[in-house]
N, C-alpha and C positions, 0 to 999 in steps of 0.2 A: 549584477543588480543587487542592491543591499537593502535589507529590512531594517528600518530604524523606527524609533518610537519611544514613548515613555515606558518605564518599567511596568510590567503586568498588563500591557496593552494587548497581548496576544501574538507578539512577533514570533516567538518560538513555536507556538501552536500552529501558526500558518506554515512555518518552515518545516516542521516535522510532518505536517499533513501532506506535503508535496515532495518531501525529501526522498532521495534514493536510499537503497538499503545500506550503502556504505557512505558514511558522512565523515568528512575530514574536520577534525576539531583542533583547536589550539588556543593560545592566549596571546593577546596583543602584546607586542614587545615590551618587556620590562614591567608588566602589570599582572594582576590576577583576573583581569577581565577576559572571559572566554568568548570565542567566536566559533561558528560552524559554517561550513560551506560544502556545496555539492552541485553537480549538474542536474537540471530539471528539464524534461522533455515536454514541449508544448506543440502538439501536432507533429509536424515534420521538423520543427525547429528545436534548438536546445539553448538554454540560458545557464549562466553560472550565478547561483544564488548564495548570498552571504547573510548570515544572521548575526548582527552586531549587538553588543551590550546596549541596554537602554540608557538614555540620558534625558535630562529635563529641559536643557536649553543649549544653545550654541555659545552662550556667554560665560566668561570667567570660569571655564572648566579647569579642574585641577587633577593632577595625578592620573589615575586610570581612565577617567572620563575624557581627559584631554587627548589621550592616545586614540580613542575612538573618533574624535573629531579630526585628528591628523590623518587618519585613514580616509575619511570622507573628503579631505582637502587634497591629499597628495598620493594616496594609495601606497604602492611599494617604492615610490620615489621620494627623494628628500629635496626640499627647496634650499636655496643658498643660506637662508637664515637658520636652517636646521642642521647645517653641516657639523656643528660642534656637539650635537647630541649623539646618542648611541648609534653605532654604525648601521644596525639592521633597521629596516622600516617597520612601522607598526604591525603590518600583516604582509604575508608573502604573496599578495596578488594585487593587481592594479586597482586604481581608483574606479569606483563603480560608474557605469554609464547612465544609471538611473536609480532613483530612490523609491522604494515602496514604504510610504509612511503609514504605519499601523496606528490608527487613531481610535481610542476607546469611545464608542458612541454613548456609553452609559455614564461617562465622565468627560463629556465633550469640551466643556469650557476650559478645563486645564490643558487639554491637548491642543487647543486652537492657538495658544501662544507660540508653541513650537512650530505649528503649521505656518505661522506668519514669518518665522525666521528661516525656514528651510530654503525658500527661493534664493536667499543670499548666497547659497553654495554654488549657484550656476549650473544645476543639474536638473534634468526632467524629473518630475515628481508625480507619482500616482498614489492616491490616498486609499487605503483599505479602511473603510469605516466599519470597524469591527464591533462585535457584541451588540448588534442591532436588536437581538432578542431581549437583552437586558435593558436596553433603552426603552423598548416597547413595554416591558414589564413595569418600568418606573413611570409609564405614562408620558413618555417623551417621543413625539413624532418629529422627524428631521426632514427638512426639504433638501434632499440630496442634490437636486439640480441647481438650486440656488447656492448651495455651498460650493459646488464645483465652479459655478460662474464667478463667485466672489474671490475664490482662491486662484482661479486661472489654471486649474489642473483637473484631471479626471478623478472622480470620487466613486468608488465601488462599494456598495453595502455588502458586508460579509458577516457570517457567524462561523468563525474558524473551527470551534469545537464541534460543529455539526456539518462542516464541509460546505456550507452555503456560500455561494458567490465566489468561490476560489477560482473556478474555471473562467468566469467573467473577469476577475481581477488580473489573472495572468495573461488572458487574451489582450486586455487593454495594456498591460505592461509590455507585452511583445510589440504591440502596435506603436507605443510611444518609444520603444527602443529603436524601431526602424525609422521612425519619423520624429526625432527628438525635438521637442518644443519645451523650452524652459519657462516656467511661470515667472512673470516679472515680480520683483520684490514689492510688497505692499508699501505705499507711501506713508511716512509718519505724519503726525498732525502738523498743520500749518505753522504753529508757533515754534516747532522744533526744526522745521526744514531749513531756515537760514543758518542755524548752527551746524546742521549736517553738511550744508554746502560749504561753509567755511572750513570745516574739518577736512572735507574732500579736497579742497583747494590746497591745503597745507601738505597733503601726502600725495598729490597728483604728480608723481615723478616716475620716469621710466625705470630708473635703477631700483626704486622701491618696489614697483610692480613686479619686476623680474626676480627680485630677491624673495619676495613672499609668495608669488605665484598663486594668488587667491583673487576672487572677484573684488573689485574696488569697493563695492557697496558693503561687502562683508567686513573688510578691513576698517572702513569708515565707522560702521555701527559698533564694532568691537572697541575701537578707540573712543567713541562717544561714551560707552559704558565702562571705560577704563578696565578692559579685560587685562588681567595680569600677564598672561603669556604674551599677547601682542605688544603690550607696553614695554615689557622687558626686552623683547626682540628688537623693537624700534630703538630703545635706549642703547642696546648693545651694538647694533649695526649702523644706525643712523642717529648718533647722539645729538646732532645739531637740531633734530626735530623734537626732542624731549621738552625743551623749554617752551616752544610755541604751542605744543599740545597742552601743556600744563596751564599756560596763560589763557588759552581758549576756554578751558574748563573754569578757571577762576572768573573770567568775564561772564560766562554763562551762569555760573552759580550766583553771581551778584544780580544778574538781570532777571532770572527766573524765580518763581515762588519756592522751588526746591532745587537742590543740586541737580546738575545736568544728568548724572547717572540715574537718580531716582525719577526724574522727569521722563527719561526715555523708557525706563522699565514700566512706569505707571501708564505711559501712553500705549505701550504694547498690550498691557493688561486691559486697558480700556477698550482698545480696538477689538480684542478677542471677545470681550463681554458683549459689545455691540453686535459683532458678527454672530455670536451665539444666540442672542435674543432675536435676531432677524430671521433665523432659519429654523427655529424650533416652535412647536406648538405643544402645549401640555394638555393631556387627556386625563380626567380624574378617574375614570373607570375603564381602563384599557381592556379590550376583549381579545381573548386568545383565539387564533384561527384554528381551523381543523388541522392544517399542516403543522402548526406549533404543537398541538396536542399529540399528533402522531410522532413527531420528531422527539418529543419527550420520551417516548418508548424506544425509538430506534437509534437516536443520536445522542442520548444523554451520556455525559462522560463516565458515569458509574453504572447506570442501568441499561445503557444501550447494548452491551454485550449480552445481558440476560434476555433482552427483547429479541436479539438476533438468534440466540440459542433456542428460544421458544418457537420462533418461526421454523428453524431447522427441524426441531422435534415434531412440530405439527405437520410439516411437509412429509417427513419420513413416515409418520404414523398413517397419514392419509394414503400415501403411495403404497405402503406395504399392505394396508387393509384392502385397497383396490386391487393390488397385485395378486393377492390370494384368489380373489374372485375371477380376475381375468385369466390367471394361469389355469384355474380349473375349467374355464370356459373355452380355452384355446389349446395350449400345448398339451395339457393333461388329456383332453379328449382325443387329440390327434395321436398321442403316444399310445392310448388304449386301442386305437384302431389297428396299429401295427404290432401290438404286444404279442400276438400269436403268430406272427410271421417269422419263421425260422428257416431261412433258405439254406440249402446245402451245396449250392453251386456258386462259383466265383461271381458269375453275373448277378445272381440273386443277392449275394452279400453286398456287391457294389451298389445295387439299387436300394437295398435297405440302408446302407451307409448314407447315400444321398438323401433319402427320405428323412433319416434321423438327423442329418445335418440341417436340413430345412426346418424340421420341427424344432430343433434346438435354437435356430435363429428366431423363429416365432416366439419361443419361450423366453428369449432375451428381450426382444423388442417390444412385444405386445404387453406383457404384464408388468415389466420393470422399467424399461427405458422410456417409453412414450409417456406414461403418467408423470414420471419425474421431470422429464424435459418440459412437458407442457406446463407443469406447475412452476418450474423455475423461470421459464420464459415469461409466464404471466406475472411473476414477482418482479422481473426486470422491467417489463412494460409498465407496471404500476409505479415504479420508482423505489420500491422497497429494497430490492436487491442492491441497488447502488448505495443505499444507506448501510446495509449490512456489510458490504465490502469496505466502506469507509471506516466502520467501527472495528472490523477485523484487521485493519491495516497494521495496528500495533503488534498483534500476534504474528502476522506474516513477516513483518519487519524483523522480528526477533529470530526468525529462521532464515532470513536473507531474501525475502520476496516482498512484493507489493500486495496491498489488500485486494487488488483487482483479480487475484487468483482465487478469491473466495468462491466465485461462481463455478469455475472448472472443478474445484475440489468438491463442491457439493454435487455437481453432476457425476463425479466419480463414485459417489455412494450408490448411484443407480447402475452406471456402467462406465468403465474407464475409457471406452472408445469415444463417445461424444465429449467426454471431459477433456481428453487430450486434443481433440479437434477444436474445442473452445479456446485453447491456449493461443490460437491464431490471433485473438484480440490483443495479446500481449506483444510488446516489442520483440522483434526477432533477435536471437542471440541468447545471452545469458539467462534472462528471465524466462523465456519460453522453454529453454532446455531444462533448467532446474525444476520448473513447475511440472513439465511432462514427466521427468524422472520420478518426482515425488508422488504424482498422481497414481503411478502404478502401485504404490503402497497403500492407497486408500481402499478400504474393503468395499468392493462393489457388491451389488445385490447377490451375485452368484456366490462369492466367497462368504458373504454374510449368511446366506442360506445354509451353507455347510456348517458354519460356526453355530448358528442357531439350532440346526437339526441335531448335531452331535454334542455340542457343548451343553445345551440345555438339558439333554438326557443324562449325560455322564458327569458334567462338571457343575451343574446348577446355575442359577441366575448370577451369582457372584462371579463364577468362573467366566461366564460369557462377558460380563461387564469388564473384567480385568483383561480379557483378550482384546477387546476394542480399545481400552485405555492404553494397552501396550502398543497398538498401532499408532496412536497419537504420539506417544513418546518416541517411537522409532522414526516417525516422519519429522518430528522436531529436531532430533539429533542429526538425521541425515541432511536436513535443510542447512544446518550450520556447517556440516562437513562439506557439502556440495558448494556452499558459498565460498569456502576456501579453495576448493578444487577449481572453481571458475572465479578467480579473484578480480577480474576486470570490473570496474565501477560502472554500473548501469545508471542512467539518469532517473531522477524522480519523475513521477507521473501525476498529472492533475486529475483528480477524480471528480467528475461532474455529479452534482446532486440535483437531479431534475425534480420538478413538481410532481406531486401525486396525481395519478389519473387512472381511470378505469381502462384496463387493457382491451384493445380492439381484437376481436376474434380473428380477423384476417391477418393482422400483424403477428399474433401468437402462432397461428398455423404456419405462416411463412418462415418465421424464425425457427420453429420446431423442425421443419423440413431441412433447413440449412444446417441444423445441428446433427441431424440423423441421416443425411443423405449418404455419408460415407459407409453406412451399413450396407446399402445396396451396391455401391460401386466398388468397395474394397473388401468388406468383411464376408459377404455372401460367397464369392468364388473361393476364397481361402478356406472358409468353414467347410464347404462341400469337398474340396480337394483334400483337406486334412482328414475328414471323415473317411474318405475312400482309402487313403494311405493306411490309416490305422486299422480299418476293417480288413484290408488285405494282409497286414501283418498278423492279425488275430486269426484269420482264416487258415494261414499256413502254420499255425501253432508257434508263433514267435513269442508267446507270453513268457515262457520260461526263460528264453534268451534275454528278453527285456528285463525281467526280474533279476537275472544274474548280472547283467551289465550295470544295473542300478544298485546292486547290493552294497558296494562300498559306501554309498550315500545312505540308503535306507537302513541297512543293518549296522554298518561300521560307525557312521557318524551320528545317526539319529537313534539307533537302538530300536528299530521298528521291525516287524515281520517282513521277510523278503517279498511276500506276495503283494505288498503295497507299492511295488515299483510300477506296475501297470497303471493303477489309479493315478499315480503322480504324473506319469507320462500323458495319460488321457486328459489330465487337467490342463495341459497346455492348449488343447483344442477348445475346451470349455470346462469351466470349473465344476458345473453341476455333474458332469460325467464322472468326476472323481468320487462323488458321493455314491453314484450308482455302481461304479466299479469296485468300491470298497466292499460293498455287500457281496458282489459277485466273486471277488477275490477270496474273501474269508469264508464264504459259503453260509453266512448267517447274518441276521439283523441284530443279534445281540453281541456287540463287539467286546463287551466286558469278559466274555468267555475266552477270548484269545489275546486281549490287550489290557494292560494295566492303565490306571488313570494317568500315570506319567507318560505312557506311550501315546494315549489318545490326545493328551494336551500337547505333546511334542509334535505330533502329526498335524494338529490343527494350527499350531503356530507356523509350521513350515508352509502349509497350504495358504495361510493368511498373507504371506509375504513373497513367495516365489513367483516366477513368471506369471503375470495375470492371465493371458491367453494369447493365442496367435492373432486374434482380431486386433487386440491392443498393439501388438508389435507391428502389424501392418500399417496402422494409422501413424505410429511413431516414425516409421520409415518415411512417410510423406511429410510429417510436420517438422521433425528435427534432424532427419537424415540418417543414413545407414550407420555411420560411426557411433553416434550417440544412441541409436536404437540397440545396437549390439552391446554397447556399454551398459545399457539398461538391463539386458538379460544377465550379464555377468554380475551386475550390482544386485539384482533381485535374488539370484541364486546364492550369492555370497551372504547377503543380509539374512535371507531366510534360514540358511544353514547355521550361521553364527548365532542368531537369536534363538533358534530351536535348540541348539546345543546348550546354550546358557540356561534356558528354561528347564531343560532336562536335568542338567547338573544341579540347579537350585532345588528342584523338586526331589531329586534323589537324596541330596544332602539333608533336606528338611525331614524326609522320611526316616533317614538313618538317625538323625538327632532326636526325632520324636520317639 
């Protein structure tokens, strides 16, 4: 399927809005005209989409523009009349099965002339009536149904920059591709029809039709307007027709008020003007709808990203404000109840471990996960999250993903478990695997709590900010590297932009349960089992052994005190345990007495990136399989170690230079 249209009509905007992360580009043979092509997934189906250079008309094209027309006529094949040209076809793929004509609704009259010509190609046509918001702003209302009826093809209103109508456009495109119906060429004015019939009679030959392999109406109209390319090819391959065609023009020029070429062009322009006037209504004071005003904030080409970031900031602010209160009312109180419980028997230690594991689960779900998931689901139900995903598509394309991963990534700021579970909405394979691997590097609420608790005290606000910025840089770099590690081309996705609506409580609660049910079925058993195993190790005095085994990493690579081995290991179970175990391991709440600023920073960087937790690993096993889940562990340990070493060396060097 090929996107065609006048320059600056929004073809490339539509293409990039639905394109895959890997786009094949090139130039039409022997020209400087670029094209782009990629697969696009529509539900369970897949289409091949080509973005062609823009052109004004099908008539008398020269040079680079002519090659674009040749692709629409013949694709990667060459007709007999074209054998003498360069051996390679204009583009390395077949002639399109369908045309998507992108028509600028704010400059409709100019585009309608090409709309009248396109049926001559003998291909199904779907019109994307783009920039409808600009037309409305100019006070132009378009009767879309009347336009579709008069042109004989589907017309879908779109606003490509804001993602509106693209899902309907490609749904209609897919339907027309399955049931191809070619619109009939619009008849020319009665006073020109006899001349067109006479021209058709002169070229109505089997050998000529075979040689050109184009619809007869297209060839007739191009010869009526003395198209240079077609006239030259007729003269070269059928010289006996040159004189009859010239004689017909001479006769018509003498009989008509103007030369036949001018009459045909003027007639097409006149029919386009009549069509334009019959389908538009002018409004002197157009009113902007609530949806338009909201989309100015969320889907504006320049300000949409700022609007999305403002929503993210507001969500996180509200969630963390609520989380402090919920944490104090739930997990903190429960922890206080067992604070004085110090069993000295194995059975008592196991019971305490189970209790602490369940309290830890409550501490994850109640204060952090539920508020965040509830707010994100409400944003999805309201239609805001779909707009944020559309705006973020450019950033995620830069790291090899689709904008649809914006929702799982934001969920990851609360907890990586529901975030990875949410990747099931992505296509299976490359997209889901890369997104899941990258989400493990998103600082969840547990890791953020450690960074905020230690970083704010010892590194200051700037240090905390730089740590979070470092996570964004690492995710972006890893995204590019993983895109190369998984080089297969994934299809583009159509992002639906639904209307705004108030979220229904029942729908929000149902979706929240679907996002968090893995906590009950997967995470809870593993969290309790992990707590028991670690408690038994600690009961039998395995602390020293653990620290000794991990000393090549803690002491050798990271330059940290050996006693931090246990906090690092306990962090695999739950990141907040690392913070508790740090104070237990060093025996004081004042870390600056035993650790330098460089060591504290190195430790925080390592905790920020290494294995998120056993719960996340369990969900990854279910979502992307054992092989990729194990690869995630190796990747996180490797990245955490490498980045921590780099930060340590940079800070040490800076201190020596200073």
